[in-house]
BATIVO-691176 format. One line per 4 residues: for each residue x, y, z of C-alpha. Coordinates in steps of 0.1 Angstrom, whole numbers, plus 5000, padded with zeros to 4 digits. Example, Ala and Ser with C-alpha at 12.3 -4.5 7.8 and 13.67 -1.06 7.14 Angstrom:
5123/4955/5078 | 5137/4989/5071 .
This chain:
5000/5000/5000 | 5029/5024/5009 | 5046/5016/4976 | 5013/5024/4957 .
5011/5058/4975 | 5047/5066/4968 | 5042/5058/4931 | 5010/5079/4929 .
5028/5109/4946 | 5058/5105/4923 | 5035/5104/4892 | 5015/5135/4904 .
5048/5154/4910 | 5060/5145/4875 | 5028/5157/4860 | 5030/5190/4879 .
5066/5195/4867 | 5055/5188/4831 | 5028/5214/4833 | 5051/5241/4848 .
5063/5255/4814 | 5027/5258/4803 | 5017/5277/4835 | 5048/5299/4830 .
5041/5307/4794 | 5004/5313/4801 | 5012/5340/4826 | 5008/5375/4811 .
5040/5392/4799 | 5042/5427/4815 | 5037/5453/4788 | 5064/5479/4782 .
5050/5513/4793 | 5051/5536/4763 | 5073/5567/4766 | 5061/5602/4760 .
5079/5601/4727 | 5059/5570/4717 | 5027/5589/4727 | 5038/5619/4707 .
5044/5600/4676 | 5012/5579/4679 | 4991/5610/4685 | 5007/5628/4656 .
4999/5598/4634 | 4963/5599/4645 | 4961/5636/4636 | 4975/5628/4602 .
4948/5602/4597 | 4921/5626/4607 | 4935/5652/4583 | 4934/5627/4555 .
4898/5618/4563 | 4888/5654/4561 | 4906/5659/4528 | 4889/5628/4513 .
4855/5639/4524 | 4859/5674/4510 | 4881/5668/4480 | 4884/5694/4453 .
4880/5688/4415 | 4897/5721/4407 | 4930/5737/4418 | 4930/5755/4451 .
4943/5791/4452 | 4975/5789/4473 | 4990/5812/4499 | 4958/5822/4517 .
4977/5816/4549 | 5010/5835/4552 | 5019/5827/4587 | 5019/5789/4586 .
5052/5771/4595 | 5076/5768/4565 | 5078/5732/4553 | 5099/5735/4522 .
5131/5737/4543 | 5124/5704/4562 | 5134/5672/4544 | 5138/5636/4553 .
5176/5640/4551 | 5175/5663/4580 | 5158/5639/4604 | 5190/5621/4616 .
5206/5654/4624 | 5179/5669/4645 | 5188/5682/4680 | 5163/5673/4707 .
5156/5706/4726 | 5154/5730/4696 | 5133/5706/4676 | 5108/5700/4704 .
5106/5738/4710 | 5100/5745/4673 | 5073/5718/4669 | 5055/5732/4700 .
5055/5767/4685 | 5043/5753/4651 | 5015/5734/4667 | 5003/5765/4686 .
5002/5783/4653 | 4982/5755/4637 | 4959/5756/4667 | 4951/5793/4661 .
4945/5787/4623 | 4921/5757/4629 | 4902/5776/4656 | 4897/5804/4631 .
4886/5779/4604 | 4862/5764/4629 | 4846/5798/4636 | 4841/5807/4599 .
4829/5772/4591 | 4802/5774/4617 | 4789/5806/4601 | 4786/5789/4568 .
4773/5756/4583 | 4802/5737/4568 | 4797/5698/4572 | 4832/5694/4585 .
4826/5713/4617 | 4823/5682/4640 | 4857/5668/4628 | 4873/5702/4630 .
4863/5703/4666 | 4878/5669/4671 | 4909/5680/4654 | 4913/5711/4676 .
4908/5689/4706 | 4935/5665/4694 | 4959/5693/4686 | 4955/5708/4721 .
4961/5674/4737 | 4993/5669/4716 | 5005/5704/4726 | 5000/5696/4763 .
5019/5663/4759 | 5047/5679/4740 | 5050/5707/4766 | 5053/5680/4793 .
5082/5664/4774 | 5098/5698/4770 | 5097/5704/4807 | 5114/5670/4813 .
5143/5677/4790 | 5144/5715/4798 | 5136/5726/4763 | 5128/5763/4761 .
5094/5775/4751 | 5095/5798/4721 | 5076/5831/4719 | 5043/5825/4701 .
5041/5838/4665 | 5013/5861/4655 | 4990/5843/4630 | 4982/5862/4598 .
4947/5850/4590 | 4928/5856/4558 | 4902/5884/4557 | 4865/5878/4560 .
4853/5850/4538 | 4820/5859/4523 | 4812/5827/4504 | 4812/5790/4514 .
4835/5782/4485 | 4861/5805/4500 | 4858/5785/4533 | 4861/5753/4514 .
4893/5764/4496 | 4908/5777/4529 | 4900/5744/4545 | 4916/5725/4518 .
4948/5745/4518 | 4951/5744/4556 | 4945/5707/4557 | 4971/5700/4530 .
4997/5720/4548 | 4989/5704/4581 | 4991/5669/4566 | 5027/5677/4554 .
5035/5690/4589 | 5021/5659/4607 | 5041/5636/4584 | 5073/5654/4591 .
5066/5657/4629 | 5058/5620/4632 | 5092/5611/4616 | 5109/5637/4638 .
5095/5623/4670 | 5107/5588/4660 | 5141/5602/4652 | 5144/5621/4684 .
5133/5592/4707 | 5169/5577/4711 | 5181/5612/4720 | 5158/5615/4750 .
5174/5607/4784 | 5165/5572/4796 | 5147/5583/4828 | 5112/5596/4817 .
């Protein structure tokens, strides 16, 4: 009887040992907490998708008159070749200033769109909310790395837009410009991530 019990115990112990790797592999692997730079790049990517959706919904068949907005950030001097040479603090400061400028432009566009009952108003409101959230997240990262905050530029907005077509053209130009900015900013945040101090 004792031999039978010993054999049963030995068999049960062997079964438990055999199941141990299964139990270990089934336990949840702790997720790596995303850094602020991860959040910045992800949120910028979401903004770019939202911009593309608005452009698709309100696409133009004809050419849009350019240069209605004279105070938007200059994008022609930013190329993919520059991304590897970006410095952390100046780039974060410049992106923050650029986003503040876009925030003013989109708030203006939202006001004139409401007057003309433009169908894009709900998504414009969502876009402004996302821009504000991105600005706050970026400002937090700037504080952590001690990046200076640049003096805000004064936006030069178009005059009164009397017709809905003018609003549509302005929307299209601003969205196209912002799409280019988001694409570059997204790549910039990814390039800057290794340059951020490890302690977040």
